[in-house]
PyMOL Python script that loads the backbone (N, CA, C, O; Angstrom):
from pymol import cmd

cmd.read_pdbstr("""\
ATOM      1  N   MET A   1       9.941 -55.506  28.775  1.00  0.00           N
ATOM      2  CA  MET A   1      10.013 -54.930  30.108  1.00  0.00           C
ATOM      3  C   MET A   1      10.131 -53.405  30.044  1.00  0.00           C
ATOM      4  O   MET A   1       9.549 -52.683  30.853  1.00  0.00           O
ATOM      5  N   ARG A   2      10.896 -52.943  29.065  1.00  0.00           N
ATOM      6  CA  ARG A   2      11.117 -51.503  28.933  1.00  0.00           C
ATOM      7  C   ARG A   2       9.804 -50.781  28.634  1.00  0.00           C
ATOM      8  O   ARG A   2       9.546 -49.714  29.192  1.00  0.00           O
ATOM      9  N   ILE A   3       8.976 -51.348  27.764  1.00  0.00           N
ATOM     10  CA  ILE A   3       7.712 -50.712  27.392  1.00  0.00           C
ATOM     11  C   ILE A   3       6.759 -50.670  28.588  1.00  0.00           C
ATOM     12  O   ILE A   3       6.059 -49.678  28.792  1.00  0.00           O
ATOM     13  N   ILE A   4       6.735 -51.732  29.365  1.00  0.00           N
ATOM     14  CA  ILE A   4       5.889 -51.753  30.567  1.00  0.00           C
ATOM     15  C   ILE A   4       6.319 -50.657  31.539  1.00  0.00           C
ATOM     16  O   ILE A   4       5.476 -50.013  32.164  1.00  0.00           O
ATOM     17  N   LEU A   5       7.611 -50.447  31.665  1.00  0.00           N
ATOM     18  CA  LEU A   5       8.125 -49.382  32.521  1.00  0.00           C
ATOM     19  C   LEU A   5       7.696 -48.009  32.008  1.00  0.00           C
ATOM     20  O   LEU A   5       7.328 -47.138  32.796  1.00  0.00           O
ATOM     21  N   PHE A   6       7.742 -47.813  30.689  1.00  0.00           N
ATOM     22  CA  PHE A   6       7.316 -46.535  30.116  1.00  0.00           C
ATOM     23  C   PHE A   6       5.823 -46.303  30.323  1.00  0.00           C
ATOM     24  O   PHE A   6       5.400 -45.177  30.587  1.00  0.00           O
ATOM     25  N   ILE A   7       5.030 -47.352  30.205  1.00  0.00           N
ATOM     26  CA  ILE A   7       3.589 -47.230  30.439  1.00  0.00           C
ATOM     27  C   ILE A   7       3.326 -46.836  31.896  1.00  0.00           C
ATOM     28  O   ILE A   7       2.489 -45.978  32.174  1.00  0.00           O
ATOM     29  N   ALA A   8       4.046 -47.469  32.812  1.00  0.00           N
ATOM     30  CA  ALA A   8       3.872 -47.156  34.233  1.00  0.00           C
ATOM     31  C   ALA A   8       4.273 -45.712  34.534  1.00  0.00           C
ATOM     32  O   ALA A   8       3.575 -45.018  35.274  1.00  0.00           O
ATOM     33  N   PHE A   9       5.392 -45.255  33.966  1.00  0.00           N
ATOM     34  CA  PHE A   9       5.808 -43.871  34.179  1.00  0.00           C
ATOM     35  C   PHE A   9       4.809 -42.886  33.582  1.00  0.00           C
ATOM     36  O   PHE A   9       4.534 -41.843  34.174  1.00  0.00           O
ATOM     37  N   SER A  10       4.270 -43.212  32.422  1.00  0.00           N
ATOM     38  CA  SER A  10       3.279 -42.338  31.805  1.00  0.00           C
ATOM     39  C   SER A  10       2.024 -42.244  32.673  1.00  0.00           C
ATOM     40  O   SER A  10       1.498 -41.155  32.898  1.00  0.00           O
ATOM     41  N   PHE A  11       1.554 -43.385  33.156  1.00  0.00           N
ATOM     42  CA  PHE A  11       0.379 -43.405  34.034  1.00  0.00           C
ATOM     43  C   PHE A  11       0.655 -42.626  35.318  1.00  0.00           C
ATOM     44  O   PHE A  11      -0.169 -41.816  35.744  1.00  0.00           O
ATOM     45  N   PHE A  12       1.811 -42.869  35.935  1.00  0.00           N
ATOM     46  CA  PHE A  12       2.165 -42.176  37.171  1.00  0.00           C
ATOM     47  C   PHE A  12       2.248 -40.663  36.949  1.00  0.00           C
ATOM     48  O   PHE A  12       1.766 -39.887  37.775  1.00  0.00           O
ATOM     49  N   GLY A  13       2.853 -40.248  35.843  1.00  0.00           N
ATOM     50  CA  GLY A  13       2.959 -38.818  35.553  1.00  0.00           C
ATOM     51  C   GLY A  13       1.608 -38.160  35.360  1.00  0.00           C
ATOM     52  O   GLY A  13       1.367 -37.064  35.865  1.00  0.00           O
ATOM     53  N   MET A  14       0.713 -38.837  34.619  1.00  0.00           N
ATOM     54  CA  MET A  14      -0.626 -38.278  34.400  1.00  0.00           C
ATOM     55  C   MET A  14      -1.410 -38.208  35.705  1.00  0.00           C
ATOM     56  O   MET A  14      -2.118 -37.232  35.958  1.00  0.00           O
ATOM     57  N   GLN A  15      -1.284 -39.238  36.527  1.00  0.00           N
ATOM     58  CA  GLN A  15      -1.985 -39.232  37.807  1.00  0.00           C
ATOM     59  C   GLN A  15      -1.441 -38.141  38.732  1.00  0.00           C
ATOM     60  O   GLN A  15      -2.194 -37.515  39.478  1.00  0.00           O
ATOM     61  N   LEU A  16      -0.147 -37.927  38.675  1.00  0.00           N
ATOM     62  CA  LEU A  16       0.461 -36.871  39.493  1.00  0.00           C
ATOM     63  C   LEU A  16      -0.059 -35.507  39.081  1.00  0.00           C
ATOM     64  O   LEU A  16      -0.335 -34.663  39.933  1.00  0.00           O
ATOM     65  N   VAL A  17      -0.194 -35.288  37.792  1.00  0.00           N
ATOM     66  CA  VAL A  17      -0.738 -34.007  37.310  1.00  0.00           C
ATOM     67  C   VAL A  17      -2.204 -33.881  37.709  1.00  0.00           C
ATOM     68  O   VAL A  17      -2.636 -32.814  38.146  1.00  0.00           O
ATOM     69  N   ALA A  18      -2.967 -34.949  37.565  1.00  0.00           N
ATOM     70  CA  ALA A  18      -4.410 -34.890  37.832  1.00  0.00           C
ATOM     71  C   ALA A  18      -4.724 -34.734  39.311  1.00  0.00           C
ATOM     72  O   ALA A  18      -5.688 -34.053  39.660  1.00  0.00           O
ATOM     73  N   ARG A  19      -3.943 -35.341  40.183  1.00  0.00           N
ATOM     74  CA  ARG A  19      -4.290 -35.379  41.603  1.00  0.00           C
ATOM     75  C   ARG A  19      -3.567 -34.349  42.471  1.00  0.00           C
ATOM     76  O   ARG A  19      -3.939 -34.152  43.628  1.00  0.00           O
ATOM     77  N   SER A  20      -2.555 -33.698  41.937  1.00  0.00           N
ATOM     78  CA  SER A  20      -1.788 -32.735  42.740  1.00  0.00           C
ATOM     79  C   SER A  20      -2.473 -31.385  42.765  1.00  0.00           C
ATOM     80  O   SER A  20      -3.227 -31.028  41.860  1.00  0.00           O
ATOM     81  N   THR A  21      -2.189 -30.639  43.831  1.00  0.00           N
ATOM     82  CA  THR A  21      -2.726 -29.284  43.925  1.00  0.00           C
ATOM     83  C   THR A  21      -1.639 -28.236  43.780  1.00  0.00           C
ATOM     84  O   THR A  21      -1.930 -27.102  43.400  1.00  0.00           O
ATOM     85  N   GLY A  22      -0.404 -28.584  44.071  1.00  0.00           N
ATOM     86  CA  GLY A  22       0.694 -27.630  43.976  1.00  0.00           C
ATOM     87  C   GLY A  22       1.342 -27.637  42.601  1.00  0.00           C
ATOM     88  O   GLY A  22       1.152 -28.563  41.813  1.00  0.00           O
ATOM     89  N   LEU A  23       2.098 -26.608  42.333  1.00  0.00           N
ATOM     90  CA  LEU A  23       2.759 -26.469  41.038  1.00  0.00           C
ATOM     91  C   LEU A  23       3.912 -27.451  40.877  1.00  0.00           C
ATOM     92  O   LEU A  23       4.053 -28.067  39.820  1.00  0.00           O
ATOM     93  N   ALA A  24       4.735 -27.607  41.902  1.00  0.00           N
ATOM     94  CA  ALA A  24       5.917 -28.477  41.795  1.00  0.00           C
ATOM     95  C   ALA A  24       5.549 -29.932  41.493  1.00  0.00           C
ATOM     96  O   ALA A  24       6.165 -30.520  40.604  1.00  0.00           O
ATOM     97  N   PRO A  25       4.585 -30.542  42.178  1.00  0.00           N
ATOM     98  CA  PRO A  25       4.229 -31.921  41.828  1.00  0.00           C
ATOM     99  C   PRO A  25       3.649 -32.048  40.427  1.00  0.00           C
ATOM    100  O   PRO A  25       3.887 -33.044  39.743  1.00  0.00           O
ATOM    101  N   ARG A  26       2.900 -31.060  40.003  1.00  0.00           N
ATOM    102  CA  ARG A  26       2.346 -31.095  38.644  1.00  0.00           C
ATOM    103  C   ARG A  26       3.451 -31.014  37.600  1.00  0.00           C
ATOM    104  O   ARG A  26       3.424 -31.726  36.596  1.00  0.00           O
ATOM    105  N   LEU A  27       4.412 -30.148  37.843  1.00  0.00           N
ATOM    106  CA  LEU A  27       5.540 -30.056  36.908  1.00  0.00           C
ATOM    107  C   LEU A  27       6.344 -31.354  36.890  1.00  0.00           C
ATOM    108  O   LEU A  27       6.809 -31.781  35.833  1.00  0.00           O
ATOM    109  N   LEU A  28       6.509 -31.978  38.045  1.00  0.00           N
ATOM    110  CA  LEU A  28       7.196 -33.265  38.100  1.00  0.00           C
ATOM    111  C   LEU A  28       6.421 -34.315  37.304  1.00  0.00           C
ATOM    112  O   LEU A  28       7.023 -35.116  36.589  1.00  0.00           O
ATOM    113  N   GLY A  29       5.116 -34.317  37.422  1.00  0.00           N
ATOM    114  CA  GLY A  29       4.292 -35.238  36.648  1.00  0.00           C
ATOM    115  C   GLY A  29       4.432 -35.026  35.151  1.00  0.00           C
ATOM    116  O   GLY A  29       4.487 -35.987  34.384  1.00  0.00           O
ATOM    117  N   ILE A  30       4.491 -33.761  34.733  1.00  0.00           N
ATOM    118  CA  ILE A  30       4.680 -33.448  33.317  1.00  0.00           C
ATOM    119  C   ILE A  30       6.039 -33.938  32.840  1.00  0.00           C
ATOM    120  O   ILE A  30       6.154 -34.488  31.745  1.00  0.00           O
ATOM    121  N   VAL A  31       7.064 -33.741  33.657  1.00  0.00           N
ATOM    122  CA  VAL A  31       8.411 -34.198  33.299  1.00  0.00           C
ATOM    123  C   VAL A  31       8.450 -35.721  33.178  1.00  0.00           C
ATOM    124  O   VAL A  31       8.999 -36.252  32.213  1.00  0.00           O
ATOM    125  N   VAL A  32       7.875 -36.419  34.144  1.00  0.00           N
ATOM    126  CA  VAL A  32       7.882 -37.886  34.124  1.00  0.00           C
ATOM    127  C   VAL A  32       7.132 -38.415  32.901  1.00  0.00           C
ATOM    128  O   VAL A  32       7.621 -39.311  32.213  1.00  0.00           O
ATOM    129  N   ALA A  33       5.947 -37.863  32.630  1.00  0.00           N
ATOM    130  CA  ALA A  33       5.163 -38.312  31.478  1.00  0.00           C
ATOM    131  C   ALA A  33       5.877 -37.973  30.163  1.00  0.00           C
ATOM    132  O   ALA A  33       5.824 -38.761  29.218  1.00  0.00           O
ATOM    133  N   SER A  34       6.532 -36.834  30.089  1.00  0.00           N
ATOM    134  CA  SER A  34       7.234 -36.447  28.868  1.00  0.00           C
ATOM    135  C   SER A  34       8.441 -37.332  28.607  1.00  0.00           C
ATOM    136  O   SER A  34       8.687 -37.729  27.468  1.00  0.00           O
ATOM    137  N   ILE A  35       9.193 -37.644  29.651  1.00  0.00           N
ATOM    138  CA  ILE A  35      10.344 -38.542  29.491  1.00  0.00           C
ATOM    139  C   ILE A  35       9.860 -39.915  29.047  1.00  0.00           C
ATOM    140  O   ILE A  35      10.458 -40.532  28.164  1.00  0.00           O
ATOM    141  N   SER A  36       8.792 -40.390  29.647  1.00  0.00           N
ATOM    142  CA  SER A  36       8.228 -41.681  29.266  1.00  0.00           C
ATOM    143  C   SER A  36       7.780 -41.679  27.809  1.00  0.00           C
ATOM    144  O   SER A  36       8.034 -42.635  27.076  1.00  0.00           O
ATOM    145  N   SER A  37       7.124 -40.621  27.397  1.00  0.00           N
ATOM    146  CA  SER A  37       6.649 -40.520  26.027  1.00  0.00           C
ATOM    147  C   SER A  37       7.809 -40.493  25.033  1.00  0.00           C
ATOM    148  O   SER A  37       7.788 -41.202  24.027  1.00  0.00           O
ATOM    149  N   GLY A  38       8.812 -39.681  25.317  1.00  0.00           N
ATOM    150  CA  GLY A  38       9.963 -39.589  24.426  1.00  0.00           C
ATOM    151  C   GLY A  38      10.744 -40.886  24.343  1.00  0.00           C
ATOM    152  O   GLY A  38      11.156 -41.295  23.258  1.00  0.00           O
ATOM    153  N   ALA A  39      10.949 -41.529  25.467  1.00  0.00           N
ATOM    154  CA  ALA A  39      11.690 -42.793  25.474  1.00  0.00           C
ATOM    155  C   ALA A  39      10.898 -43.894  24.771  1.00  0.00           C
ATOM    156  O   ALA A  39      11.476 -44.713  24.056  1.00  0.00           O
ATOM    157  N   GLY A  40       9.596 -43.918  24.966  1.00  0.00           N
ATOM    158  CA  GLY A  40       8.764 -44.896  24.271  1.00  0.00           C
ATOM    159  C   GLY A  40       8.761 -44.665  22.775  1.00  0.00           C
ATOM    160  O   GLY A  40       8.813 -45.616  21.995  1.00  0.00           O
ATOM    161  N   GLU A  41       8.702 -43.402  22.369  1.00  0.00           N
ATOM    162  CA  GLU A  41       8.735 -43.076  20.948  1.00  0.00           C
ATOM    163  C   GLU A  41      10.060 -43.503  20.321  1.00  0.00           C
ATOM    164  O   GLU A  41      10.081 -44.039  19.213  1.00  0.00           O
ATOM    165  N   LEU A  42      11.151 -43.270  21.019  1.00  0.00           N
ATOM    166  CA  LEU A  42      12.455 -43.703  20.506  1.00  0.00           C
ATOM    167  C   LEU A  42      12.537 -45.221  20.411  1.00  0.00           C
ATOM    168  O   LEU A  42      13.110 -45.753  19.460  1.00  0.00           O
ATOM    169  N   SER A  43      11.974 -45.914  21.379  1.00  0.00           N
ATOM    170  CA  SER A  43      11.997 -47.378  21.359  1.00  0.00           C
ATOM    171  C   SER A  43      11.253 -47.918  20.140  1.00  0.00           C
ATOM    172  O   SER A  43      11.734 -48.826  19.463  1.00  0.00           O
ATOM    173  N   PHE A  44      10.086 -47.358  19.869  1.00  0.00           N
ATOM    174  CA  PHE A  44       9.323 -47.834  18.712  1.00  0.00           C
ATOM    175  C   PHE A  44       9.926 -47.345  17.408  1.00  0.00           C
ATOM    176  O   PHE A  44       9.819 -48.026  16.389  1.00  0.00           O
ATOM    177  N   LEU A  45      10.552 -46.192  17.418  1.00  0.00           N
ATOM    178  CA  LEU A  45      11.226 -45.697  16.214  1.00  0.00           C
ATOM    179  C   LEU A  45      12.387 -46.613  15.830  1.00  0.00           C
ATOM    180  O   LEU A  45      12.650 -46.817  14.645  1.00  0.00           O
ATOM    181  N   GLN A  46      13.070 -47.156  16.807  1.00  0.00           N
ATOM    182  CA  GLN A  46      14.151 -48.101  16.528  1.00  0.00           C
ATOM    183  C   GLN A  46      13.644 -49.339  15.806  1.00  0.00           C
ATOM    184  O   GLN A  46      14.376 -49.937  15.017  1.00  0.00           O
ATOM    185  N   LEU A  47      12.419 -49.727  16.060  1.00  0.00           N
ATOM    186  CA  LEU A  47      11.858 -50.921  15.426  1.00  0.00           C
ATOM    187  C   LEU A  47      11.586 -50.734  13.939  1.00  0.00           C
ATOM    188  O   LEU A  47      11.435 -51.722  13.220  1.00  0.00           O
ATOM    189  N   THR A  48      11.518 -49.490  13.456  1.00  0.00           N
ATOM    190  CA  THR A  48      11.275 -49.267  12.029  1.00  0.00           C
ATOM    191  C   THR A  48      12.451 -49.742  11.185  1.00  0.00           C
ATOM    192  O   THR A  48      12.298 -49.934   9.979  1.00  0.00           O
ATOM    193  N   HIS A  49      13.604 -49.933  11.783  1.00  0.00           N
ATOM    194  CA  HIS A  49      14.781 -50.433  11.067  1.00  0.00           C
ATOM    195  C   HIS A  49      14.526 -51.815  10.478  1.00  0.00           C
ATOM    196  O   HIS A  49      15.083 -52.152   9.434  1.00  0.00           O
ATOM    197  N   TRP A  50      13.707 -52.606  11.122  1.00  0.00           N
ATOM    198  CA  TRP A  50      13.468 -53.987  10.708  1.00  0.00           C
ATOM    199  C   TRP A  50      12.347 -54.124   9.678  1.00  0.00           C
ATOM    200  O   TRP A  50      12.043 -55.239   9.253  1.00  0.00           O
ATOM    201  N   HIS A  51      11.734 -53.028   9.275  1.00  0.00           N
ATOM    202  CA  HIS A  51      10.606 -53.087   8.345  1.00  0.00           C
ATOM    203  C   HIS A  51      10.954 -52.385   7.045  1.00  0.00           C
ATOM    204  O   HIS A  51      12.047 -51.835   6.905  1.00  0.00           O
ATOM    205  N   ASP A  52      10.028 -52.402   6.091  1.00  0.00           N
ATOM    206  CA  ASP A  52      10.305 -51.799   4.791  1.00  0.00           C
ATOM    207  C   ASP A  52      10.261 -50.271   4.851  1.00  0.00           C
ATOM    208  O   ASP A  52      10.102 -49.680   5.919  1.00  0.00           O
ATOM    209  N   ARG A  53      10.404 -49.654   3.692  1.00  0.00           N
ATOM    210  CA  ARG A  53      10.534 -48.189   3.614  1.00  0.00           C
ATOM    211  C   ARG A  53       9.303 -47.426   4.105  1.00  0.00           C
ATOM    212  O   ARG A  53       9.422 -46.281   4.543  1.00  0.00           O
ATOM    213  N   SER A  54       8.151 -48.032   4.038  1.00  0.00           N
ATOM    214  CA  SER A  54       6.937 -47.320   4.439  1.00  0.00           C
ATOM    215  C   SER A  54       6.769 -47.255   5.962  1.00  0.00           C
ATOM    216  O   SER A  54       5.862 -46.577   6.446  1.00  0.00           O
ATOM    217  N   ALA A  55       7.612 -47.938   6.716  1.00  0.00           N
ATOM    218  CA  ALA A  55       7.465 -47.956   8.170  1.00  0.00           C
ATOM    219  C   ALA A  55       7.754 -46.590   8.784  1.00  0.00           C
ATOM    220  O   ALA A  55       7.019 -46.149   9.668  1.00  0.00           O
ATOM    221  N   LEU A  56       8.801 -45.918   8.337  1.00  0.00           N
ATOM    222  CA  LEU A  56       9.156 -44.622   8.933  1.00  0.00           C
ATOM    223  C   LEU A  56       8.111 -43.543   8.646  1.00  0.00           C
ATOM    224  O   LEU A  56       7.691 -42.853   9.575  1.00  0.00           O
ATOM    225  N   PRO A  57       7.672 -43.371   7.386  1.00  0.00           N
ATOM    226  CA  PRO A  57       6.596 -42.391   7.167  1.00  0.00           C
ATOM    227  C   PRO A  57       5.306 -42.768   7.901  1.00  0.00           C
ATOM    228  O   PRO A  57       4.596 -41.891   8.393  1.00  0.00           O
ATOM    229  N   GLY A  58       5.002 -44.057   7.976  1.00  0.00           N
ATOM    230  CA  GLY A  58       3.819 -44.492   8.714  1.00  0.00           C
ATOM    231  C   GLY A  58       3.935 -44.167  10.190  1.00  0.00           C
ATOM    232  O   GLY A  58       2.961 -43.756  10.821  1.00  0.00           O
ATOM    233  N   PHE A  59       5.130 -44.352  10.742  1.00  0.00           N
ATOM    234  CA  PHE A  59       5.364 -44.014  12.149  1.00  0.00           C
ATOM    235  C   PHE A  59       5.174 -42.513  12.370  1.00  0.00           C
ATOM    236  O   PHE A  59       4.555 -42.098  13.350  1.00  0.00           O
ATOM    237  N   ALA A  60       5.708 -41.706  11.457  1.00  0.00           N
ATOM    238  CA  ALA A  60       5.592 -40.250  11.592  1.00  0.00           C
ATOM    239  C   ALA A  60       4.140 -39.803  11.508  1.00  0.00           C
ATOM    240  O   ALA A  60       3.703 -38.961  12.293  1.00  0.00           O
ATOM    241  N   VAL A  61       3.401 -40.353  10.575  1.00  0.00           N
ATOM    242  CA  VAL A  61       1.980 -40.004  10.445  1.00  0.00           C
ATOM    243  C   VAL A  61       1.211 -40.449  11.682  1.00  0.00           C
ATOM    244  O   VAL A  61       0.356 -39.718  12.184  1.00  0.00           O
ATOM    245  N   GLY A  62       1.511 -41.635  12.168  1.00  0.00           N
ATOM    246  CA  GLY A  62       0.813 -42.152  13.340  1.00  0.00           C
ATOM    247  C   GLY A  62       1.032 -41.308  14.578  1.00  0.00           C
ATOM    248  O   GLY A  62       0.091 -41.059  15.332  1.00  0.00           O
ATOM    249  N   THR A  63       2.258 -40.864  14.801  1.00  0.00           N
ATOM    250  CA  THR A  63       2.506 -40.031  15.981  1.00  0.00           C
ATOM    251  C   THR A  63       1.864 -38.653  15.837  1.00  0.00           C
ATOM    252  O   THR A  63       1.402 -38.068  16.816  1.00  0.00           O
ATOM    253  N   GLY A  64       1.841 -38.141  14.608  1.00  0.00           N
ATOM    254  CA  GLY A  64       1.177 -36.849  14.386  1.00  0.00           C
ATOM    255  C   GLY A  64      -0.317 -36.923  14.625  1.00  0.00           C
ATOM    256  O   GLY A  64      -0.897 -36.050  15.270  1.00  0.00           O
ATOM    257  N   VAL A  65      -0.937 -37.970  14.103  1.00  0.00           N
ATOM    258  CA  VAL A  65      -2.381 -38.159  14.287  1.00  0.00           C
ATOM    259  C   VAL A  65      -2.696 -38.398  15.765  1.00  0.00           C
ATOM    260  O   VAL A  65      -3.711 -37.918  16.268  1.00  0.00           O
ATOM    261  N   ALA A  66      -1.842 -39.129  16.450  1.00  0.00           N
ATOM    262  CA  ALA A  66      -2.073 -39.378  17.874  1.00  0.00           C
ATOM    263  C   ALA A  66      -2.036 -38.079  18.677  1.00  0.00           C
ATOM    264  O   ALA A  66      -2.821 -37.905  19.609  1.00  0.00           O
ATOM    265  N   GLY A  67      -1.140 -37.176  18.325  1.00  0.00           N
ATOM    266  CA  GLY A  67      -1.084 -35.885  19.000  1.00  0.00           C
ATOM    267  C   GLY A  67      -2.356 -35.079  18.792  1.00  0.00           C
ATOM    268  O   GLY A  67      -2.890 -34.490  19.732  1.00  0.00           O
ATOM    269  N   LEU A  68      -2.833 -35.056  17.562  1.00  0.00           N
ATOM    270  CA  LEU A  68      -4.080 -34.338  17.274  1.00  0.00           C
ATOM    271  C   LEU A  68      -5.271 -35.003  17.948  1.00  0.00           C
ATOM    272  O   LEU A  68      -6.141 -34.322  18.492  1.00  0.00           O
ATOM    273  N   ALA A  69      -5.313 -36.330  17.913  1.00  0.00           N
ATOM    274  CA  ALA A  69      -6.432 -37.046  18.534  1.00  0.00           C
ATOM    275  C   ALA A  69      -6.464 -36.809  20.043  1.00  0.00           C
ATOM    276  O   ALA A  69      -7.541 -36.654  20.619  1.00  0.00           O
ATOM    277  N   GLY A  70      -5.300 -36.779  20.688  1.00  0.00           N
ATOM    278  CA  GLY A  70      -5.244 -36.515  22.116  1.00  0.00           C
ATOM    279  C   GLY A  70      -5.714 -35.116  22.464  1.00  0.00           C
ATOM    280  O   GLY A  70      -6.419 -34.915  23.453  1.00  0.00           O
ATOM    281  N   ALA A  71      -5.320 -34.149  21.644  1.00  0.00           N
ATOM    282  CA  ALA A  71      -5.754 -32.773  21.891  1.00  0.00           C
ATOM    283  C   ALA A  71      -7.259 -32.632  21.712  1.00  0.00           C
ATOM    284  O   ALA A  71      -7.922 -31.971  22.511  1.00  0.00           O
ATOM    285  N   TYR A  72      -7.799 -33.247  20.670  1.00  0.00           N
ATOM    286  CA  TYR A  72      -9.241 -33.175  20.451  1.00  0.00           C
ATOM    287  C   TYR A  72     -10.025 -33.954  21.507  1.00  0.00           C
ATOM    288  O   TYR A  72     -11.130 -33.555  21.875  1.00  0.00           O
ATOM    289  N   LEU A  73      -9.469 -35.047  21.992  1.00  0.00           N
ATOM    290  CA  LEU A  73     -10.127 -35.781  23.071  1.00  0.00           C
ATOM    291  C   LEU A  73     -10.238 -34.906  24.315  1.00  0.00           C
ATOM    292  O   LEU A  73     -11.295 -34.845  24.943  1.00  0.00           O
ATOM    293  N   TYR A  74      -9.146 -34.230  24.670  1.00  0.00           N
ATOM    294  CA  TYR A  74      -9.175 -33.336  25.828  1.00  0.00           C
ATOM    295  C   TYR A  74     -10.190 -32.206  25.613  1.00  0.00           C
ATOM    296  O   TYR A  74     -10.946 -31.864  26.522  1.00  0.00           O
ATOM    297  N   LEU A  75     -10.201 -31.634  24.413  1.00  0.00           N
ATOM    298  CA  LEU A  75     -11.162 -30.576  24.091  1.00  0.00           C
ATOM    299  C   LEU A  75     -12.590 -31.084  24.229  1.00  0.00           C
ATOM    300  O   LEU A  75     -13.437 -30.413  24.819  1.00  0.00           O
ATOM    301  N   ALA A  76     -12.856 -32.262  23.687  1.00  0.00           N
ATOM    302  CA  ALA A  76     -14.212 -32.814  23.741  1.00  0.00           C
ATOM    303  C   ALA A  76     -14.637 -33.111  25.171  1.00  0.00           C
ATOM    304  O   ALA A  76     -15.766 -32.814  25.561  1.00  0.00           O
ATOM    305  N   LEU A  77     -13.734 -33.695  25.953  1.00  0.00           N
ATOM    306  CA  LEU A  77     -14.103 -34.059  27.320  1.00  0.00           C
ATOM    307  C   LEU A  77     -14.336 -32.839  28.201  1.00  0.00           C
ATOM    308  O   LEU A  77     -15.283 -32.814  28.987  1.00  0.00           O
ATOM    309  N   THR A  78     -13.483 -31.832  28.077  1.00  0.00           N
ATOM    310  CA  THR A  78     -13.590 -30.681  28.980  1.00  0.00           C
ATOM    311  C   THR A  78     -14.578 -29.622  28.499  1.00  0.00           C
ATOM    312  O   THR A  78     -15.267 -29.011  29.316  1.00  0.00           O
ATOM    313  N   THR A  79     -14.660 -29.398  27.208  1.00  0.00           N
ATOM    314  CA  THR A  79     -15.493 -28.308  26.700  1.00  0.00           C
ATOM    315  C   THR A  79     -16.876 -28.785  26.290  1.00  0.00           C
ATOM    316  O   THR A  79     -17.883 -28.234  26.733  1.00  0.00           O
ATOM    317  N   TRP A  80     -16.929 -29.799  25.453  1.00  0.00           N
ATOM    318  CA  TRP A  80     -18.222 -30.218  24.910  1.00  0.00           C
ATOM    319  C   TRP A  80     -19.000 -31.097  25.881  1.00  0.00           C
ATOM    320  O   TRP A  80     -20.214 -30.946  26.015  1.00  0.00           O
ATOM    321  N   ILE A  81     -18.316 -32.012  26.558  1.00  0.00           N
ATOM    322  CA  ILE A  81     -19.006 -32.898  27.493  1.00  0.00           C
ATOM    323  C   ILE A  81     -19.115 -32.254  28.882  1.00  0.00           C
ATOM    324  O   ILE A  81     -20.062 -32.526  29.621  1.00  0.00           O
ATOM    325  N   GLY A  82     -18.152 -31.407  29.232  1.00  0.00           N
ATOM    326  CA  GLY A  82     -18.203 -30.691  30.503  1.00  0.00           C
ATOM    327  C   GLY A  82     -17.537 -31.395  31.663  1.00  0.00           C
ATOM    328  O   GLY A  82     -17.806 -31.072  32.820  1.00  0.00           O
ATOM    329  N   MET A  83     -16.666 -32.359  31.372  1.00  0.00           N
ATOM    330  CA  MET A  83     -15.940 -33.032  32.456  1.00  0.00           C
ATOM    331  C   MET A  83     -14.910 -32.083  33.051  1.00  0.00           C
ATOM    332  O   MET A  83     -14.451 -31.153  32.388  1.00  0.00           O
ATOM    333  N   SER A  84     -14.559 -32.323  34.286  1.00  0.00           N
ATOM    334  CA  SER A  84     -13.509 -31.530  34.909  1.00  0.00           C
ATOM    335  C   SER A  84     -12.149 -31.950  34.350  1.00  0.00           C
ATOM    336  O   SER A  84     -12.001 -33.031  33.781  1.00  0.00           O
ATOM    337  N   VAL A  85     -11.177 -31.084  34.522  1.00  0.00           N
ATOM    338  CA  VAL A  85      -9.826 -31.394  34.076  1.00  0.00           C
ATOM    339  C   VAL A  85      -9.316 -32.633  34.799  1.00  0.00           C
ATOM    340  O   VAL A  85      -8.694 -33.503  34.189  1.00  0.00           O
ATOM    341  N   HIS A  86      -9.576 -32.710  36.084  1.00  0.00           N
ATOM    342  CA  HIS A  86      -9.165 -33.859  36.896  1.00  0.00           C
ATOM    343  C   HIS A  86      -9.734 -35.157  36.329  1.00  0.00           C
ATOM    344  O   HIS A  86      -9.001 -36.129  36.146  1.00  0.00           O
ATOM    345  N   SER A  87     -11.021 -35.176  36.054  1.00  0.00           N
ATOM    346  CA  SER A  87     -11.671 -36.384  35.546  1.00  0.00           C
ATOM    347  C   SER A  87     -11.179 -36.754  34.153  1.00  0.00           C
ATOM    348  O   SER A  87     -10.967 -37.929  33.854  1.00  0.00           O
ATOM    349  N   SER A  88     -10.999 -35.745  33.302  1.00  0.00           N
ATOM    350  CA  SER A  88     -10.556 -36.036  31.935  1.00  0.00           C
ATOM    351  C   SER A  88      -9.127 -36.574  31.923  1.00  0.00           C
ATOM    352  O   SER A  88      -8.818 -37.457  31.122  1.00  0.00           O
ATOM    353  N   LEU A  89      -8.250 -36.068  32.788  1.00  0.00           N
ATOM    354  CA  LEU A  89      -6.886 -36.591  32.867  1.00  0.00           C
ATOM    355  C   LEU A  89      -6.870 -38.001  33.425  1.00  0.00           C
ATOM    356  O   LEU A  89      -6.111 -38.849  32.955  1.00  0.00           O
ATOM    357  N   ASN A  90      -7.704 -38.258  34.422  1.00  0.00           N
ATOM    358  CA  ASN A  90      -7.796 -39.625  34.958  1.00  0.00           C
ATOM    359  C   ASN A  90      -8.283 -40.598  33.894  1.00  0.00           C
ATOM    360  O   ASN A  90      -7.745 -41.698  33.770  1.00  0.00           O
ATOM    361  N   MET A  91      -9.287 -40.211  33.133  1.00  0.00           N
ATOM    362  CA  MET A  91      -9.812 -41.084  32.112  1.00  0.00           C
ATOM    363  C   MET A  91      -8.806 -41.299  30.980  1.00  0.00           C
ATOM    364  O   MET A  91      -8.696 -42.406  30.452  1.00  0.00           O
ATOM    365  N   SER A  92      -8.086 -40.267  30.612  1.00  0.00           N
ATOM    366  CA  SER A  92      -7.112 -40.370  29.521  1.00  0.00           C
ATOM    367  C   SER A  92      -5.873 -41.173  29.899  1.00  0.00           C
ATOM    368  O   SER A  92      -5.188 -41.699  29.023  1.00  0.00           O
ATOM    369  N   SER A  93      -5.583 -41.272  31.172  1.00  0.00           N
ATOM    370  CA  SER A  93      -4.374 -41.981  31.575  1.00  0.00           C
ATOM    371  C   SER A  93      -4.549 -43.487  31.606  1.00  0.00           C
ATOM    372  O   SER A  93      -3.574 -44.229  31.726  1.00  0.00           O
ATOM    373  N   VAL A  94      -5.783 -43.937  31.500  1.00  0.00           N
ATOM    374  CA  VAL A  94      -6.035 -45.383  31.541  1.00  0.00           C
ATOM    375  C   VAL A  94      -5.987 -45.992  30.181  1.00  0.00           C
ATOM    376  O   VAL A  94      -6.178 -47.200  30.038  1.00  0.00           O
TER     377      VAL A  94
END
""", "prot")
cmd.dss("prot")
cmd.show_as("cartoon", "prot")
cmd.util.cbc("prot")
cmd.orient("prot")
């Protein structure tokens, strides 16, 4: 249930950033998505306790690669493909 809640908050935060025109709603969306991301990361990090020694380094590598992949996806969608920021955020939130 907790993970589903984090997914919903992440989606809501991204949609708030993508669809808002003012600064305050966009900042609220960033805060909501960031809290969701951090809480989800902590939840999955807790699960490494139940696995062998390679789980923690694997988790660290996975989160690092995910950060780079997300940044490159945004770069590709907005710069190389030419999508708008609004469209790329909507597509990335799904």
